[in-house]
Every structure is written in structure tokens, then in C-alpha cells.
PDB file of N, CA, C and O in Angstrom:
ATOM      1  N   MET A   1       3.918   1.964 158.989  1.00  0.00           N
ATOM      2  CA  MET A   1       4.844   2.855 159.640  1.00  0.00           C
ATOM      3  C   MET A   1       6.264   2.297 159.507  1.00  0.00           C
ATOM      4  O   MET A   1       6.480   1.095 159.665  1.00  0.00           O
ATOM      5  N   LEU A   2       7.230   3.176 159.214  1.00  0.00           N
ATOM      6  CA  LEU A   2       8.615   2.755 159.068  1.00  0.00           C
ATOM      7  C   LEU A   2       9.340   2.854 160.399  1.00  0.00           C
ATOM      8  O   LEU A   2       9.208   3.847 161.115  1.00  0.00           O
ATOM      9  N   TRP A   3      10.101   1.824 160.728  1.00  0.00           N
ATOM     10  CA  TRP A   3      10.888   1.818 161.952  1.00  0.00           C
ATOM     11  C   TRP A   3      12.332   2.156 161.610  1.00  0.00           C
ATOM     12  O   TRP A   3      12.810   1.799 160.533  1.00  0.00           O
ATOM     13  N   PRO A   4      13.027   2.834 162.504  1.00  0.00           N
ATOM     14  CA  PRO A   4      14.436   3.142 162.207  1.00  0.00           C
ATOM     15  C   PRO A   4      15.271   1.871 162.124  1.00  0.00           C
ATOM     16  O   PRO A   4      14.989   0.884 162.804  1.00  0.00           O
ATOM     17  N   ILE A   5      16.296   1.904 161.286  1.00  0.00           N
ATOM     18  CA  ILE A   5      17.155   0.733 161.112  1.00  0.00           C
ATOM     19  C   ILE A   5      17.941   0.452 162.393  1.00  0.00           C
ATOM     20  O   ILE A   5      18.087  -0.701 162.800  1.00  0.00           O
ATOM     21  N   VAL A   6      18.448   1.519 163.028  1.00  0.00           N
ATOM     22  CA  VAL A   6      19.211   1.383 164.268  1.00  0.00           C
ATOM     23  C   VAL A   6      18.329   1.825 165.425  1.00  0.00           C
ATOM     24  O   VAL A   6      17.707   2.885 165.338  1.00  0.00           O
ATOM     25  N   PRO A   7      18.251   1.051 166.507  1.00  0.00           N
ATOM     26  CA  PRO A   7      17.440   1.475 167.652  1.00  0.00           C
ATOM     27  C   PRO A   7      17.897   2.837 168.180  1.00  0.00           C
ATOM     28  O   PRO A   7      19.090   3.141 168.194  1.00  0.00           O
ATOM     29  N   LEU A   8      16.946   3.637 168.607  1.00  0.00           N
ATOM     30  CA  LEU A   8      17.253   4.991 169.063  1.00  0.00           C
ATOM     31  C   LEU A   8      18.143   4.998 170.298  1.00  0.00           C
ATOM     32  O   LEU A   8      18.903   5.946 170.500  1.00  0.00           O
ATOM     33  N   ASP A   9      18.066   3.966 171.121  1.00  0.00           N
ATOM     34  CA  ASP A   9      18.931   3.906 172.306  1.00  0.00           C
ATOM     35  C   ASP A   9      20.407   3.894 171.912  1.00  0.00           C
ATOM     36  O   ASP A   9      21.231   4.557 172.542  1.00  0.00           O
ATOM     37  N   ILE A  10      20.728   3.143 170.874  1.00  0.00           N
ATOM     38  CA  ILE A  10      22.118   3.061 170.428  1.00  0.00           C
ATOM     39  C   ILE A  10      22.566   4.402 169.862  1.00  0.00           C
ATOM     40  O   ILE A  10      23.685   4.842 170.125  1.00  0.00           O
ATOM     41  N   ILE A  11      21.705   5.053 169.088  1.00  0.00           N
ATOM     42  CA  ILE A  11      22.041   6.367 168.529  1.00  0.00           C
ATOM     43  C   ILE A  11      22.234   7.380 169.646  1.00  0.00           C
ATOM     44  O   ILE A  11      23.185   8.162 169.619  1.00  0.00           O
ATOM     45  N   GLU A  12      21.340   7.373 170.630  1.00  0.00           N
ATOM     46  CA  GLU A  12      21.447   8.318 171.741  1.00  0.00           C
ATOM     47  C   GLU A  12      22.746   8.092 172.519  1.00  0.00           C
ATOM     48  O   GLU A  12      23.416   9.053 172.896  1.00  0.00           O
ATOM     49  N   GLU A  13      23.102   6.836 172.761  1.00  0.00           N
ATOM     50  CA  GLU A  13      24.346   6.538 173.478  1.00  0.00           C
ATOM     51  C   GLU A  13      25.554   7.021 172.674  1.00  0.00           C
ATOM     52  O   GLU A  13      26.494   7.575 173.243  1.00  0.00           O
ATOM     53  N   TYR A  14      25.536   6.815 171.360  1.00  0.00           N
ATOM     54  CA  TYR A  14      26.638   7.265 170.506  1.00  0.00           C
ATOM     55  C   TYR A  14      26.774   8.783 170.543  1.00  0.00           C
ATOM     56  O   TYR A  14      27.887   9.304 170.606  1.00  0.00           O
ATOM     57  N   VAL A  15      25.645   9.498 170.504  1.00  0.00           N
ATOM     58  CA  VAL A  15      25.676  10.965 170.539  1.00  0.00           C
ATOM     59  C   VAL A  15      26.245  11.447 171.866  1.00  0.00           C
ATOM     60  O   VAL A  15      27.052  12.377 171.879  1.00  0.00           O
ATOM     61  N   TRP A  16      25.849  10.841 172.983  1.00  0.00           N
ATOM     62  CA  TRP A  16      26.379  11.244 174.293  1.00  0.00           C
ATOM     63  C   TRP A  16      27.883  11.015 174.364  1.00  0.00           C
ATOM     64  O   TRP A  16      28.617  11.865 174.868  1.00  0.00           O
ATOM     65  N   LYS A  17      28.349   9.869 173.861  1.00  0.00           N
ATOM     66  CA  LYS A  17      29.788   9.591 173.880  1.00  0.00           C
ATOM     67  C   LYS A  17      30.540  10.598 173.024  1.00  0.00           C
ATOM     68  O   LYS A  17      31.619  11.055 173.400  1.00  0.00           O
ATOM     69  N   ALA A  18      29.976  10.941 171.881  1.00  0.00           N
ATOM     70  CA  ALA A  18      30.624  11.917 171.005  1.00  0.00           C
ATOM     71  C   ALA A  18      30.700  13.278 171.680  1.00  0.00           C
ATOM     72  O   ALA A  18      31.710  13.972 171.562  1.00  0.00           O
ATOM     73  N   GLN A  19      29.643  13.666 172.387  1.00  0.00           N
ATOM     74  CA  GLN A  19      29.651  14.959 173.072  1.00  0.00           C
ATOM     75  C   GLN A  19      30.709  14.982 174.167  1.00  0.00           C
ATOM     76  O   GLN A  19      31.426  15.973 174.308  1.00  0.00           O
ATOM     77  N   PHE A  20      30.819  13.912 174.942  1.00  0.00           N
ATOM     78  CA  PHE A  20      31.792  13.894 176.027  1.00  0.00           C
ATOM     79  C   PHE A  20      33.216  13.851 175.493  1.00  0.00           C
ATOM     80  O   PHE A  20      34.108  14.475 176.068  1.00  0.00           O
ATOM     81  N   SER A  21      33.444  13.128 174.405  1.00  0.00           N
ATOM     82  CA  SER A  21      34.798  13.095 173.857  1.00  0.00           C
ATOM     83  C   SER A  21      35.156  14.460 173.288  1.00  0.00           C
ATOM     84  O   SER A  21      36.301  14.893 173.413  1.00  0.00           O
ATOM     85  N   PHE A  22      34.205  15.145 172.667  1.00  0.00           N
ATOM     86  CA  PHE A  22      34.455  16.494 172.161  1.00  0.00           C
ATOM     87  C   PHE A  22      34.712  17.438 173.322  1.00  0.00           C
ATOM     88  O   PHE A  22      35.565  18.321 173.234  1.00  0.00           O
ATOM     89  N   HIS A  23      33.975  17.252 174.407  1.00  0.00           N
ATOM     90  CA  HIS A  23      34.133  18.111 175.588  1.00  0.00           C
ATOM     91  C   HIS A  23      35.544  17.990 176.150  1.00  0.00           C
ATOM     92  O   HIS A  23      36.143  19.000 176.520  1.00  0.00           O
ATOM     93  N   THR A  24      36.083  16.786 176.222  1.00  0.00           N
ATOM     94  CA  THR A  24      37.434  16.619 176.752  1.00  0.00           C
ATOM     95  C   THR A  24      38.466  17.278 175.849  1.00  0.00           C
ATOM     96  O   THR A  24      39.458  17.819 176.337  1.00  0.00           O
ATOM     97  N   LEU A  25      38.247  17.239 174.535  1.00  0.00           N
ATOM     98  CA  LEU A  25      39.180  17.906 173.624  1.00  0.00           C
ATOM     99  C   LEU A  25      39.167  19.413 173.838  1.00  0.00           C
ATOM    100  O   LEU A  25      40.212  20.061 173.799  1.00  0.00           O
ATOM    101  N   VAL A  26      37.981  19.967 174.065  1.00  0.00           N
ATOM    102  CA  VAL A  26      37.876  21.407 174.306  1.00  0.00           C
ATOM    103  C   VAL A  26      38.591  21.774 175.600  1.00  0.00           C
ATOM    104  O   VAL A  26      39.314  22.769 175.650  1.00  0.00           O
ATOM    105  N   VAL A  27      38.396  20.982 176.639  1.00  0.00           N
ATOM    106  CA  VAL A  27      39.054  21.247 177.923  1.00  0.00           C
ATOM    107  C   VAL A  27      40.571  21.158 177.765  1.00  0.00           C
ATOM    108  O   VAL A  27      41.295  21.993 178.307  1.00  0.00           O
ATOM    109  N   GLN A  28      41.056  20.168 177.039  1.00  0.00           N
ATOM    110  CA  GLN A  28      42.496  20.045 176.824  1.00  0.00           C
ATOM    111  C   GLN A  28      43.044  21.248 176.066  1.00  0.00           C
ATOM    112  O   GLN A  28      44.126  21.741 176.383  1.00  0.00           O
ATOM    113  N   ALA A  29      42.303  21.722 175.066  1.00  0.00           N
ATOM    114  CA  ALA A  29      42.752  22.889 174.306  1.00  0.00           C
ATOM    115  C   ALA A  29      42.804  24.129 175.188  1.00  0.00           C
ATOM    116  O   ALA A  29      43.746  24.916 175.095  1.00  0.00           O
ATOM    117  N   ILE A  30      41.804  24.313 176.041  1.00  0.00           N
ATOM    118  CA  ILE A  30      41.779  25.476 176.937  1.00  0.00           C
ATOM    119  C   ILE A  30      42.940  25.408 177.924  1.00  0.00           C
ATOM    120  O   ILE A  30      43.594  26.420 178.177  1.00  0.00           O
ATOM    121  N   LEU A  31      43.204  24.226 178.484  1.00  0.00           N
ATOM    122  CA  LEU A  31      44.324  24.082 179.414  1.00  0.00           C
ATOM    123  C   LEU A  31      45.656  24.346 178.721  1.00  0.00           C
ATOM    124  O   LEU A  31      46.542  24.976 179.299  1.00  0.00           O
ATOM    125  N   PHE A  32      45.803  23.867 177.488  1.00  0.00           N
ATOM    126  CA  PHE A  32      47.034  24.101 176.742  1.00  0.00           C
ATOM    127  C   PHE A  32      47.255  25.592 176.519  1.00  0.00           C
ATOM    128  O   PHE A  32      48.366  26.092 176.696  1.00  0.00           O
ATOM    129  N   ILE A  33      46.198  26.303 176.130  1.00  0.00           N
ATOM    130  CA  ILE A  33      46.304  27.748 175.903  1.00  0.00           C
ATOM    131  C   ILE A  33      46.621  28.462 177.209  1.00  0.00           C
ATOM    132  O   ILE A  33      47.436  29.384 177.230  1.00  0.00           O
ATOM    133  N   ALA A  34      45.985  28.046 178.295  1.00  0.00           N
ATOM    134  CA  ALA A  34      46.240  28.683 179.588  1.00  0.00           C
ATOM    135  C   ALA A  34      47.693  28.484 180.006  1.00  0.00           C
ATOM    136  O   ALA A  34      48.332  29.422 180.483  1.00  0.00           O
ATOM    137  N   ILE A  35      48.218  27.286 179.835  1.00  0.00           N
ATOM    138  CA  ILE A  35      49.615  27.030 180.194  1.00  0.00           C
ATOM    139  C   ILE A  35      50.545  27.828 179.288  1.00  0.00           C
ATOM    140  O   ILE A  35      51.534  28.398 179.748  1.00  0.00           O
ATOM    141  N   LEU A  36      50.222  27.864 178.006  1.00  0.00           N
ATOM    142  CA  LEU A  36      51.087  28.538 177.043  1.00  0.00           C
ATOM    143  C   LEU A  36      51.167  30.035 177.286  1.00  0.00           C
ATOM    144  O   LEU A  36      52.248  30.618 177.201  1.00  0.00           O
ATOM    145  N   PHE A  37      50.034  30.668 177.588  1.00  0.00           N
ATOM    146  CA  PHE A  37      49.999  32.126 177.665  1.00  0.00           C
ATOM    147  C   PHE A  37      49.975  32.686 179.083  1.00  0.00           C
ATOM    148  O   PHE A  37      50.170  33.888 179.266  1.00  0.00           O
ATOM    149  N   ILE A  38      49.740  31.840 180.094  1.00  0.00           N
ATOM    150  CA  ILE A  38      49.653  32.355 181.464  1.00  0.00           C
ATOM    151  C   ILE A  38      50.784  31.802 182.326  1.00  0.00           C
ATOM    152  O   ILE A  38      51.522  32.574 182.938  1.00  0.00           O
ATOM    153  N   VAL A  39      50.930  30.495 182.384  1.00  0.00           N
ATOM    154  CA  VAL A  39      51.895  29.883 183.298  1.00  0.00           C
ATOM    155  C   VAL A  39      53.331  30.127 182.835  1.00  0.00           C
ATOM    156  O   VAL A  39      54.174  30.523 183.639  1.00  0.00           O
ATOM    157  N   ILE A  40      53.618  29.900 181.569  1.00  0.00           N
ATOM    158  CA  ILE A  40      54.989  30.056 181.074  1.00  0.00           C
ATOM    159  C   ILE A  40      55.486  31.492 181.208  1.00  0.00           C
ATOM    160  O   ILE A  40      56.613  31.683 181.663  1.00  0.00           O
ATOM    161  N   PRO A  41      54.702  32.523 180.834  1.00  0.00           N
ATOM    162  CA  PRO A  41      55.207  33.889 181.047  1.00  0.00           C
ATOM    163  C   PRO A  41      55.439  34.223 182.520  1.00  0.00           C
ATOM    164  O   PRO A  41      56.336  35.004 182.836  1.00  0.00           O
ATOM    165  N   ILE A  42      54.649  33.647 183.427  1.00  0.00           N
ATOM    166  CA  ILE A  42      54.850  33.913 184.855  1.00  0.00           C
ATOM    167  C   ILE A  42      56.176  33.303 185.318  1.00  0.00           C
ATOM    168  O   ILE A  42      56.918  33.931 186.073  1.00  0.00           O
ATOM    169  N   LEU A  43      56.470  32.094 184.871  1.00  0.00           N
ATOM    170  CA  LEU A  43      57.707  31.427 185.274  1.00  0.00           C
ATOM    171  C   LEU A  43      58.933  32.068 184.646  1.00  0.00           C
ATOM    172  O   LEU A  43      60.040  31.954 185.174  1.00  0.00           O
ATOM    173  N   GLY A  44      58.742  32.728 183.543  1.00  0.00           N
ATOM    174  CA  GLY A  44      59.857  33.369 182.866  1.00  0.00           C
ATOM    175  C   GLY A  44      60.503  32.442 181.861  1.00  0.00           C
ATOM    176  O   GLY A  44      60.168  31.261 181.776  1.00  0.00           O
ATOM    177  N   PRO A  45      61.423  32.988 181.110  1.00  0.00           N
ATOM    178  CA  PRO A  45      62.065  32.165 180.075  1.00  0.00           C
ATOM    179  C   PRO A  45      62.940  31.079 180.695  1.00  0.00           C
ATOM    180  O   PRO A  45      63.491  31.242 181.783  1.00  0.00           O
ATOM    181  N   ILE A  46      63.046  29.998 179.990  1.00  0.00           N
ATOM    182  CA  ILE A  46      63.904  28.906 180.442  1.00  0.00           C
ATOM    183  C   ILE A  46      65.336  29.288 180.078  1.00  0.00           C
ATOM    184  O   ILE A  46      65.634  29.605 178.927  1.00  0.00           O
ATOM    185  N   SER A  47      66.202  29.253 181.062  1.00  0.00           N
ATOM    186  CA  SER A  47      67.579  29.691 180.814  1.00  0.00           C
ATOM    187  C   SER A  47      68.312  28.670 179.952  1.00  0.00           C
ATOM    188  O   SER A  47      68.096  27.465 180.085  1.00  0.00           O
ATOM    189  N   PRO A  48      69.176  29.155 179.075  1.00  0.00           N
ATOM    190  CA  PRO A  48      69.942  28.224 178.240  1.00  0.00           C
ATOM    191  C   PRO A  48      70.948  27.459 179.091  1.00  0.00           C
ATOM    192  O   PRO A  48      71.279  27.894 180.194  1.00  0.00           O
ATOM    193  N   PRO A  49      71.433  26.337 178.600  1.00  0.00           N
ATOM    194  CA  PRO A  49      72.413  25.570 179.369  1.00  0.00           C
ATOM    195  C   PRO A  49      73.677  26.395 179.621  1.00  0.00           C
ATOM    196  O   PRO A  49      74.103  27.172 178.766  1.00  0.00           O
ATOM    197  N   LYS A  50      74.261  26.219 180.788  1.00  0.00           N
ATOM    198  CA  LYS A  50      75.461  26.970 181.162  1.00  0.00           C
ATOM    199  C   LYS A  50      76.670  26.038 181.141  1.00  0.00           C
ATOM    200  O   LYS A  50      76.570  24.847 181.435  1.00  0.00           O
ATOM    201  N   ARG A  51      77.809  26.618 180.784  1.00  0.00           N
ATOM    202  CA  ARG A  51      79.055  25.851 180.778  1.00  0.00           C
ATOM    203  C   ARG A  51      79.930  26.331 181.925  1.00  0.00           C
ATOM    204  O   ARG A  51      80.285  27.507 182.008  1.00  0.00           O
ATOM    205  N   ILE A  52      80.267  25.408 182.799  1.00  0.00           N
ATOM    206  CA  ILE A  52      81.167  25.711 183.907  1.00  0.00           C
ATOM    207  C   ILE A  52      82.318  24.713 183.836  1.00  0.00           C
ATOM    208  O   ILE A  52      82.103  23.502 183.869  1.00  0.00           O
ATOM    209  N   PHE A  53      83.531  25.229 183.739  1.00  0.00           N
ATOM    210  CA  PHE A  53      84.730  24.400 183.620  1.00  0.00           C
ATOM    211  C   PHE A  53      84.626  23.421 182.450  1.00  0.00           C
ATOM    212  O   PHE A  53      85.073  22.278 182.546  1.00  0.00           O
ATOM    213  N   GLY A  54      84.035  23.877 181.352  1.00  0.00           N
ATOM    214  CA  GLY A  54      83.931  23.043 180.154  1.00  0.00           C
ATOM    215  C   GLY A  54      82.853  21.986 180.225  1.00  0.00           C
ATOM    216  O   GLY A  54      82.761  21.142 179.334  1.00  0.00           O
ATOM    217  N   VAL A  55      82.020  22.009 181.282  1.00  0.00           N
ATOM    218  CA  VAL A  55      80.947  21.026 181.439  1.00  0.00           C
ATOM    219  C   VAL A  55      79.617  21.746 181.306  1.00  0.00           C
ATOM    220  O   VAL A  55      79.376  22.743 181.987  1.00  0.00           O
ATOM    221  N   THR A  56      78.754  21.247 180.432  1.00  0.00           N
ATOM    222  CA  THR A  56      77.430  21.846 180.257  1.00  0.00           C
ATOM    223  C   THR A  56      76.512  21.367 181.366  1.00  0.00           C
ATOM    224  O   THR A  56      76.368  20.167 181.602  1.00  0.00           O
ATOM    225  N   ILE A  57      75.890  22.330 182.046  1.00  0.00           N
ATOM    226  CA  ILE A  57      74.977  22.000 183.146  1.00  0.00           C
ATOM    227  C   ILE A  57      73.553  22.098 182.641  1.00  0.00           C
ATOM    228  O   ILE A  57      72.612  21.862 183.398  1.00  0.00           O
TER     229      ILE A  57
END
């Protein structure tokens, strides 16, 4: 019978870590999209800098 070169525990741990790291990337992408398309339009456009008495505010 052939035994695997790498113990299955190590492979299983690597797969779990990969899944969780992928999960965090997905969550970050969803939050970025939500901020981009929901929060920013609600707040409105960012006003350009204003000049008062020759000083940019």
C-alpha cells in the first residue's frame, strides 16, 4: 500500500487556511462594493476645494 508523501493533517490544515484567506478577500470585496455604490452616493459628491480671500479651504 502506498502512503501519501505529506501527512493528511498538514494538507487539511493548509486547505482550511486557504479557504479562510479566500473568505476574507471575498468579504473585503463585498464591503468595497457596498461602500462604493451605497455609502458614497448617500453622502453625496465631495465638494471641490473653495477659495476664500485667496486661501484654499
